[in-house]
C-alpha positions in Angstrom: 0.0 0.0 0.0 1.3 3.4 -0.9 1.7 6.0 1.9 2.3 9.8 1.9 5.6 11.0 3.4 6.9 14.4 4.2 10.6 15.5 3.9 12.2 17.9 6.3 15.3 19.4 4.7 15.5 20.1 0.9 19.2 19.8 0.5 21.2 17.2 -1.3 20.4 14.3 1.0 16.7 15.4 1.2 16.6 15.1 -2.6 18.1 11.6 -2.4 15.5 10.5 0.0 12.7 12.0 -2.1 13.9 9.9 -5.1 14.0 6.8 -2.9 10.5 7.4 -1.7 9.3 7.7 -5.3 11.3 4.6 -6.4 9.7 2.6 -3.6 6.2 3.5 -4.9 5.3 6.0 -2.3 4.3 9.7 -2.4 6.3 12.8 -1.5 3.5 14.8 0.0 5.3 17.8 1.4 8.7 19.4 1.7 9.7 21.7 4.6 12.8 23.8 4.7 13.7 27.1 6.3 14.9 28.1 2.8 11.6 28.3 1.0 13.2 28.5 -2.4 14.9 25.1 -1.8 11.6 23.6 -0.6 9.9 24.9 -3.7 12.5 23.4 -6.0 12.3 19.9 -4.5 8.5 19.9 -4.2 8.2 20.9 -7.9 9.9 17.6 -8.8 7.0 15.7 -7.2 3.6 16.5 -8.7 1.5 16.3 -5.6 3.9 17.8 -3.1 3.5 21.2 -1.5 6.3 23.3 0.0 6.6 25.2 3.2 9.2 26.9 5.3 7.4 25.9 8.5 7.7 22.3 9.8 4.5 22.9 11.9 2.5 23.1 8.6 3.9 19.7 7.5 3.4 18.1 10.9 -0.2 19.3 11.1 -1.1 17.5 7.9 -3.0 14.4 9.1 -2.7 12.7 5.7 1.1 12.4 6.1 1.9 9.2 7.9 5.6 9.6 8.4 8.5 12.0 7.8 12.1 11.8 6.7 14.4 14.3 8.5 17.4 15.3 6.5 18.7 18.5 8.0 22.1 19.5 9.5 23.0 17.4 12.5 22.3 20.2 15.0 18.6 19.9 14.4 18.2 16.1 14.2 17.0 15.6 17.8 14.7 18.6 18.1 12.9 18.0 14.8 12.6 14.2 15.4 11.1 14.9 18.8 8.7 17.4 17.4 7.6 14.9 14.6 7.1 12.0 17.0 5.1 14.1 19.4 3.0 15.2 16.5 2.2 11.5 15.8 4.5 11.0 12.9 6.8 8.0 12.4 10.4 9.1 11.6 13.2 8.1 9.3 16.0 10.1 10.8 19.2 10.7 8.8 22.5 9.7 10.5 24.0 10.6 12.9 21.1 10.0 15.3 22.2 12.9 17.4 25.2 15.1 18.3 26.0 12.7 21.2 24.7 9.7 23.1 22.6 11.8 25.5 20.6 13.2 22.5 20.1 9.6 21.2 18.9 8.5 24.6 16.3 11.3 24.7 15.1 10.4 21.2 14.6 6.7 22.3 12.7 7.8 25.4 10.3 10.0 23.2 9.9 7.1 20.7 9.0 4.7 23.5 6.6 7.2 25.2 4.8 8.1 21.9 4.8 4.6 20.4 6.3 6.0 17.1 8.6 4.1 14.7 12.1 5.6 14.8 14.4 4.3 12.1 18.0 5.7 11.7 19.2 6.3 8.2 22.0 3.7 8.1 21.6 3.3 4.3 24.7 1.2 3.8 22.9 -1.7 5.4 20.7 -1.8 2.3 23.4 -1.9 -0.3 23.9 -5.1 -2.3 27.3 -5.7 -0.6 25.9 -4.9 2.8 23.0 -7.3 2.4 25.2 -10.1 0.9 27.9 -9.6 3.6 25.1 -10.1 6.2 24.0 -13.3 4.6 27.6 -14.6 4.6 28.2 -13.5 8.2 25.0 -15.3 9.3 25.8 -18.5 7.3 28.5 -19.6 9.7 31.0 -20.0 6.9 33.3 -17.5 8.6 33.4 -19.3 11.9 34.3 -17.2 14.9 34.8 -13.6 13.7 37.7 -12.2 15.7 38.6 -9.1 13.8 36.9 -6.5 11.5 38.4 -3.8 9.4 36.7 -0.6 8.2 38.9 1.8 6.1 37.6 4.6 3.9 39.9 7.5 3.0 39.8 10.4 0.6 42.8 12.3 -0.7 40.8 15.5 -0.7 37.2 15.1 0.3 36.3 17.7 2.9 32.6 18.6 2.2 31.7 22.3 2.0 34.8 23.6 3.7 33.8 26.5 6.0 30.1 25.5 6.0 28.0 23.5 8.4 29.8 20.2 7.8 33.0 21.7 9.2 31.4 23.7 12.0 31.3 21.6 15.2 28.3 23.5 16.8 26.2 22.5 13.8 27.7 19.0 12.9 28.9 17.6 16.2 32.2 16.6 14.6 33.9 16.0 11.3 34.6 12.8 9.3 34.0 10.5 12.2 30.4 11.6 12.8 29.8 12.1 9.1 31.3 9.0 7.5 32.7 6.9 10.4 29.2 6.5 11.8 28.3 4.4 8.7 31.4 2.2 8.9 31.0 1.5 12.6 27.3 0.8 12.3 27.7 -1.5 9.3 30.4 -3.6 10.9 28.7 -3.9 14.2 25.4 -4.9 12.4 27.3 -7.6 10.5 28.7 -8.9 13.8 25.3 -8.7 15.6 26.4 -5.8 17.7 29.0 -7.3 20.0 29.6 -5.3 23.2 32.5 -2.9 23.0 34.6 -2.8 26.2 37.5 -0.5 25.4 38.4 2.0 22.7 41.6 3.7 21.8 41.3 6.5 19.2 42.8 9.6 17.8 41.3 12.3 15.6 43.3 14.9 13.6 42.4 18.4 12.4 45.1 19.2 9.9 43.7 20.7 6.7 41.3 23.3 8.1 43.9 25.2 10.0 44.7 27.3 6.9 41.7 26.8 4.7 43.1 29.0 1.8 45.9 26.5 1.5 43.7 23.4 1.1 44.2 22.1 -2.4 41.3 20.1 -3.8 39.8 18.8 -7.1 36.2 18.9 -6.2 34.0 19.7 -3.2 30.6 18.1 -3.3 29.0 20.3 -0.6 31.0 23.4 -1.7 32.0 25.9 -2.7 34.4 26.6 0.1 33.6 29.5 2.5 36.9 30.9 3.6 35.2 33.3 6.0 33.5 30.3 7.7 34.6 27.8 10.3 36.6 24.5 10.2 36.9 23.3 13.8 36.3 19.5 13.2 38.5 16.5 12.5 39.5 15.5 8.9 40.7 12.0 9.9 40.0 9.5 12.6 41.6 6.3 13.6 40.5 3.9 16.3 40.8 0.3 17.7 37.7 -1.1 19.3 38.0 -4.0 21.7 35.0 -6.3 22.1 34.0 -8.4 25.1 35.5 -11.8 24.5 38.6 -10.5 22.7 37.6 -9.4 19.2 38.7 -6.1 17.6 37.6 -3.6 15.0 40.2 -1.4 13.2 38.7 1.9 12.0 40.4 4.4 9.7 38.4 7.1 8.0 39.4 10.5 6.5 38.1 13.3 4.5 41.6 14.4 3.6 44.9 12.6 3.9 48.2 12.8 2.0 48.0 9.3 0.7 48.9 8.7 -3.0 45.8 8.3 -5.1 47.1 4.9 -6.4 46.8 3.6 -2.8 43.2 4.7 -2.2 40.5 2.2 -3.0 37.4 3.6 -4.6 35.0 2.5 -1.8 37.4 1.8 1.0 38.0 -1.7 2.4 35.5 -3.4 4.8 36.3 -6.8 6.1 35.3 -9.5 8.5 37.9 -12.1 9.5 37.0 -15.4 11.2 38.8 -18.7 12.1 37.1 -20.5 9.1 36.9 -17.7 6.5 36.8 -14.0 5.7 35.0 -11.6 3.6 36.1 -8.2 2.2 34.3 -5.6 0.1 34.2 -2.0 -0.9 31.5 0.1 0.7 30.2 1.2 -2.7 31.3 -1.9 -4.7 29.5 -4.3 -6.9 31.1 -7.5 -5.5 32.6 -9.0 -2.4 35.5 -11.5 -2.0 35.2 -14.5 0.2 38.2 -16.5 1.5 37.4 -20.0 2.7 38.8 -23.6 2.7 37.4 -26.4 0.6 38.7 -29.9 0.0 41.9 -29.2 1.8 42.7 -26.1 -0.2 42.4 -22.3 0.3 39.7 -21.0 -2.0 39.0 -17.4 -3.0 35.5 -16.6 -4.4 34.3 -13.4 -5.9 30.6 -12.8 -5.7 29.2 -10.4 -8.3 26.1 -8.5 -7.3 23.3 -6.6 -9.1 22.9 -2.9 -8.7 20.7 -1.9 -5.8 19.1 1.4 -4.9 19.9 1.5 -1.2 17.7 4.5 -0.5 14.7 2.8 -2.2 15.3 -0.3 -0.1 15.7 1.8 3.1 12.3 3.3 2.4 10.7 -0.1 1.7 12.0 -1.3 5.1 10.8 1.8 6.9 7.3 1.8 5.4 7.0 -1.9 6.3 7.6 -0.9 9.9 5.2 1.9 9.7 2.5 -0.5 8.5 3.3 -3.4 10.8 4.6 -1.5 13.8 7.6 -3.9 14.0 11.0 -2.7 15.2 13.1 -1.2 12.4 16.2 -2.8 11.2 18.3 0.2 12.2 16.5 1.0 15.4 17.2 3.8 17.9 19.0 1.6 20.5 21.6 0.6 17.9 21.9 4.3 16.9 22.6 5.2 20.5 25.2 2.4 20.8 27.0 3.6 17.7 27.0 7.2 18.9 28.3 6.2 22.3 31.3 4.6 20.5 31.9 7.8 18.5 31.7 9.8 21.7 34.3 7.4 23.2 36.7 7.9 20.3 36.5 11.6 20.6 37.1 11.3 24.4 40.0 8.9 23.9 41.6 11.3 21.5 41.1 14.3 23.8 42.5 12.4 26.8 45.2 10.6 24.7 44.4 7.4 26.5 42.2 4.3 26.2 38.6 4.7 27.3 36.4 2.0 28.9 32.8 2.0 28.0 30.3 1.6 30.7 28.3 -1.7 30.6 24.6 -1.3 30.3 22.6 -2.5 33.3 
């Protein structure tokens, strides 16, 4: 059954979500953005959508069953709370909040209102993400004792000087923007093992003199040299799981690594005592290392193209209709955010951080 959804935020990611809604066979009913011109442009691409610069107008529309929130991070929590209290189910862009405390508040409101709250961890819905999950659940890898998540860019700082690089609006840099996807995906593939200890370091190198930053493109640009860059451009961490497993995280917007050494979609991997699997985050295949008939066997699994944002909407709408718990639910979002918080804390203190165990 087709439902009507509203979009809060008419920027790049809001447009991507709108396309996903349409591809999934549902209707973009309204677009809200404080920049009315942006709202008008996005609404005009969807025949029955109306535009507004006031979220209250969208939330008051009883024909809208759910909303997608795709605004700068600073307003994720406040707008999601307002939407749930207005009776709307919410698909909330990542990161869930600026910190774990905001995530906790969102989960409390979702529980109190009975609303569906799904976090926009779209990489779970890629072809490689879905296939890696099947392989992880098959038992072919055996006991997974190590995971690797590497995604680096030579020069990829988005919108230098804009909200992405302003901590008060974003909550952080590449770790909270991109690292959140990597941590979530690997933890999901591993069924969210409990993290005991974290050692991490973040670096802010290329924003110190913005005029000297040499780049080829800037997808959220152009740069604003009169703006702010007070966030990290690379982050590196080792997560230690209860039981002895580890996760090696390396993510950067900008790093002086020769282009020939940078993989197009990074390298994600799970390594077990019976097999391993590696893939690029945005790839069309994954590679599996196993043993068969007394020999080491490498298998490349080619995959069809998948629209991850369409599949994310399909999963979300199913939860709206059935009231089942979303795949990427709020408790997992809070868990991921607590890990990011700990990486920042470890870097600031320059020492390993122990995560509190949930009671």
